[in-house]
Each structure stands twice: as C-alpha cells, then as structure tokens.
N, C-alpha and C positions, 0 to 999 in steps of 0.2 A: 503494499500499500504506498500509496504519496498520502504527504499533509502536505501542504499552503497554508497556516489561518489556522484557521476552524472548518479550513473545507481536509477532508480526509476520499481520497481515489482510489478503485479497483484498475479502474482503467489506465494507459500509462500511452494511452494515443488522444494526444489532441487535434482538436482540428476546427478548422475557421468555417468563417459566413460569408466568402465572398465567394464572386466569379463561380457560381454555380449558375445556371441557365433558370431559374427556377425557384420559388422556396418550397414547391414540394420534391422537390428535387434533390432541397440540401437537409429537410427534414429525412427520407429515407437512408440519405447518407449518414448523418449525426445516427441513425438507428443502428444499422449496417455496420458502422466500425465501429458503434460500443461504446465511444466515449461518454462521458462526465464532463469532462469540457472545453469550453467551445468558445475560441475569439469573438469578439465583436470590435468592429475599429469605432470608436464612438464619435466620429466626422461623420459617419454614415447613415447614423441614428438618426432620422425623421421623428421629430417630437411632432410633426403637424400630421400626421400618416396619419389615415382612418383606421377603424376598426379591421384587424386582419390585414391590412397592408404593407406592415412596418416590420424590417426582421425580426425581433423581438416574439411579434406573431407567430412565430414559425419555433421558436425554441423549448424544447418540453423544459419548466424550468423543477418542474416534479424530480426529474432523475439530469437536470445538465443544469454544471452551475458555469456561470456567466466569467469572462476575461478576461473585462475591458481593455482595450489595448487606445498607445496614444500613437495610434500611425498617420505619417504624414508630416509629424511636427519635426521642425531642421532645430530648434534651440529648446533649451533646460525650462527655460522659462514657458516655452509652448508645450510643453507637455506635461509639465507639472501642472498648468494651470487646466491643461485637460482632464487630466487626472481627478482633479479635483470636484470636475464637474461632473466626472464618470462617477464618483463617488455618491454625489448627490441623487444621481439619476436613477442610477441601479440598483443601492443601498449595496454595497459592496469594499470593503478596502485592498481585494484583488485588484492590481495592474499590472498587462504588462510592458514597459516602458519599453520604446522605440525613439531615439532622437539620430534624427537619419542625418550622416554629413553631406552626403551627394546624391544627388537626382538621377544620376545616369546609373549609377549601380544599386542607389537605394542603400550603402553602406552606411552600418551605424558608428554614427562618432563618440567616437571611444571617453572622449573626457567629456564631453558635453553625457552619454550616456550617465556618467561616474557621480557629476555635480548636480543631477538631477535626480540620482537615487540616494544621495544624501539626502537630498528633501523632501521624497515624498517617504526615505524608512522616519527621520526626524517627526515627518507629519499620520504619521502611525500608519502605513501603506505596507500593505503585505508583495514587496517588488523582487516582478520577475524579468530582468530582462534583457528584451534582449542585448547580443554582444558581438563585435567581432571573436574572430576562432584563436582568443588570446589567451594563453594560461595567463598570464600576469593582468591582464585587466579580469576577467574572470576571481581571480585572488583575490581583488581589490575589491572585486562587486563584495565577496561576498564580506571582504573585510568589514564594510559599513554595513553587512546585516539585511542585506538579498536576500530573500529564503529560497533560490534558486538562478541559475546563470544557462541562460540560452544562448548558445554560442552559433550563428550559424556555419550549417554543413557546402555552401555556395551560393553563388547572391540569390536571394528572393527571386522566386519563380522562374527560376533555371531552369532546374530540374536536372539539374548534374549531378546531384546523389553526393557523397562525401568527400567533399575534394580531396582532405588531407588527414588517413588516418591516423597518422601519429602523433598530428598534432590535439583530434581530440582525446586519445588516451595518455597525452598528457595533462592534458584538461583538468580529464578523469581523476588524475593523482592529487594535483594541483588542488582541489576543492573537496574541503565536506558537504555540501551542501549538492540538491539536487543539479544535475546535468539535464535538461533538456533542450535538444537538437532539432533546433529552427533553422526553417530555410533553408531551398533548393534540393529537396529530396525529389525523385522524378517518379520512382516507382518501389514497389512493397518490399525489392530484396533490398536495397539505399534502407528500409527505416532498421532491417532485419542486422544489416553490415553498423549499421551506428548503433544500436542496442547491445551485439556485440561487443564492439569497444568501446561500453560503459558509460551509453545515456542511460537515464533514469524513464525517460518518457522522452517521445518527438511530439513535435506538433506538424501537422501536415495541412494544407489546405491548397494554392495548385495541383496538387497532382492529383488528389482525387475530385476538384469539382474542374478540373481540364482535359479529364479520360474521357475516353471517346464510353465508354460506360462507367460513371463515378461509382455507381451503387454496386456496384461488384469488383471496382477499383476499391472503395473503403472497405468490406469486409474482406480484401486481399491485407491490405494496411492493417487490421485489427489482428489478423492471426502472422504477419510476419513478424509486427509488436511481439506477442505473447510468441512466437517460436525464438526470437534473437534475445530475449530476454530471457528464458527458460534455455537458450543454450551456454549465456555466460554461466547462470547459475549453474550447471553443469560440472561446466572447467570444458573448454577443450584440449582435445590431447595433444603430443606435442609434436609439431611440424620436423620429419625428418629427410635429408636428402636422397636416402637412397630406399629401396622398398622393403618392408619387411611382412614374409608371409603372416598369412591371418587362420591359418588353418594351422595344425602340432604337428610337425618336423618330425618328431618320435611314433618308432611300426612303419613306415614306409618300407612300401613294397618295393624290393632289391633285385629281385629272380632275376 
C-alpha cells in the first residue's frame, strides 16, 4: 500500500484525465486501470460547466481520489496560487506540483520546483512534485518534506519510455520516500520496467488516452504495474554471460 497524507492506496497506477476522446471513455479507462488516484489539471476545471458537463462529474469519487495539479504554471508563485485555489475547490491537501521551465520540452524547472515545494509544504500541503530525473533534486525535495518525488521517464507525452534506467535506480537509492515515475511512458512494458527498477508507482495519461484502444491499454497498464512490482519484490535472478543448464546434469545417458 501507498500512503500520502490521509490517503491510502492499493493501486500503484495513477491515471490522468486529459486527452481522452470523451468523458465516457475516460470513465471506462479509469475502471479498467483499477486506479484509485487521478490527476486533474486545475486550469482545465470549468466552474461554469452545467451538470454532467465537467470533468469532475465523470470521476467516481467514491473510490477514486483526486490529485489536483498545477499544470501550465511557469513560476513558483503561479504554482502556489493555483495549488491554494485547488485546495479550496476540491477540499484536498494533495497537490501534484508542476513548475515548467521550457514550453517546448515541458521540462520541469528544478529551481522553481524546489522553491514552490518549500512554500507548499510550509502551508500544509501534501506535495508530490513532478521533477527532473536527477537524484540530487529528488534528495532536496525529500529533505523539504515532499510526500513523494515524481521524476520523468522521458518528456511529457513523448511515449519514449524509461530513457535512463541507471538514473532511476540511483534515485531509488537516494530517497526513502515513494518514487512515482511520471511522464514519457508509452506502453505497458515501460511501466513494468519502471516498477522493476524500483518505482513505487507510475502515472500515465497520454499512453492510455492516445492508444488505439484506450480501455484495453488501461487494463494492460494495470497488469504490467502489478507484474513489475511483483517481479521486483521476488528478486530477479543474477544475469550471467554464459549459459547454465536448467536440467540436472547427473544421471545423463552416456552409452
């Protein structure tokens, strides 16, 4: 189980709410994924939407927790203001912190993220920051008091998968808080790899919403996250350069 503040989760797959062709498809993907936590971009929440017309109307709040995020913020001040508005709107201290440093790559601004994290933690938020895949930045975020770190696997929406497995392993060794791989996963096997490398959870949006069959892909991610977590828990065999027989060599017929 994973715990963030007063939220405890069984599922290690977090899912987004953007880029789906329609809300019914999003709902079915959430069901197929088994997720218990979905991200909601606060800047996309339409407070003037009529009944049944907004994204919040299509999330099963009886079993799914909301993780508001500060997507679209480029300064610490904007991120903190957006987080505070989200707390009032959605009645939660959970926040996925995003401070973007470059509009072309959507790469996180490490300095801005650290600054905003300090302010939000001091303000009582349970902060889950989207951050570069940098062990030192992740260490600093944990020292500030963030509830988890969320390093990218690859640029947002790229589908490139885990581009630097060694760094992800270093991050896992560098921090004791949960590591949630966020951004860049493209298919179910990418999630299994991230989990085997030591991630405690993964957050997926485009890889599911942009699939030819999003609902089937959501289920595939569910199974791959479970498989990757089990494989890491089981402990993989030691890799060897040369073959070793799997059958016993005693009692061979030599006649």
